[in-house]
N, C-alpha and C positions, 0 to 999 in steps of 0.2 A: 523567459525564465530558463535557467540552466537546470538540467535534470538531476544533478547531484543533490542540491538542497531539497528538491521535491522527493527524491527517493528516500532521503533521511527522514523526512516528515511522514512518508508512508510507513516506513519501518516503525517510527515512533507511535503513530496512531494504532497500528496493528499490535504493537507490544502492550499497549494499554488495554487491549481486549483479553489478555491473558489466555490465549488459545481459542477463544470463541471466534466464530466467523463474523466478519463485518461486511454487510452488503456494499457493493461497489458504489451505488449512488450516495450512500451515507458517507463513505470514505471521501468521495470527490467533494461533496458538500462541505465536509469538515475542513478539507484542505483549502477550498475556496475562501472560507471564512478566516483561516489562519494565515495564509501566505499572501504577500503583496509583491508583485502583481499576482493576482489569482491565476492558477494554472489553467490553461485552455484544455479542452477535451483531448486534443491530439497529444499535448505534452503529458497529460495524465495517463492516457492509454499507452504511450511509449514507455513511460517510467514503469508502469505495471508490467508490461511485456518484458522489459529488461530485468526487473527483479524476479519475475517468474522464470525466465530463461536461466538466470543465475541460481535458481532454486532457493531463493531467500524467502519467497512467499509462495503460497499455493492457493489456487482458486477452485471453487466447487460450484456447480449449478444444480439445482434440484430438477427433477424430472418434468416439472411443469413449465419449464422455460423462464423461470424468474431470473432476477439479476445474479451475476456472479458474486459469490461471497468469498472474501479473502481472509487468510490468517498467515501468521509467520510460521516458517519451518524452524527446526532447531538451528539450522545454519543461519537463518535470518535473525533469530534471537541472539545468537553469538555475535553476529556482525553488528547488530544494534548495540549490544553491551560493550563491544570493543570501541565503537565510536564515542560512547559516553565517557570513556576514560582516557 
């Protein structure tokens, strides 16, 4: 799978959370159900890393070592809205 459609779907999924944090396993599961072929773990992690590096998403981990939870940044929201039109 190419990373551009995967990145778009990550932005779409996080935009639907309206600023709330989405746990990484939930995000990956949602994308595996939505996309065909389903993204492999390496593809998913690469897309997350690239979006994070571009400051379109931001991840947070609680102090107990739980999964990373992701949300859109303002720049990510603007990028997603720009793609929609």
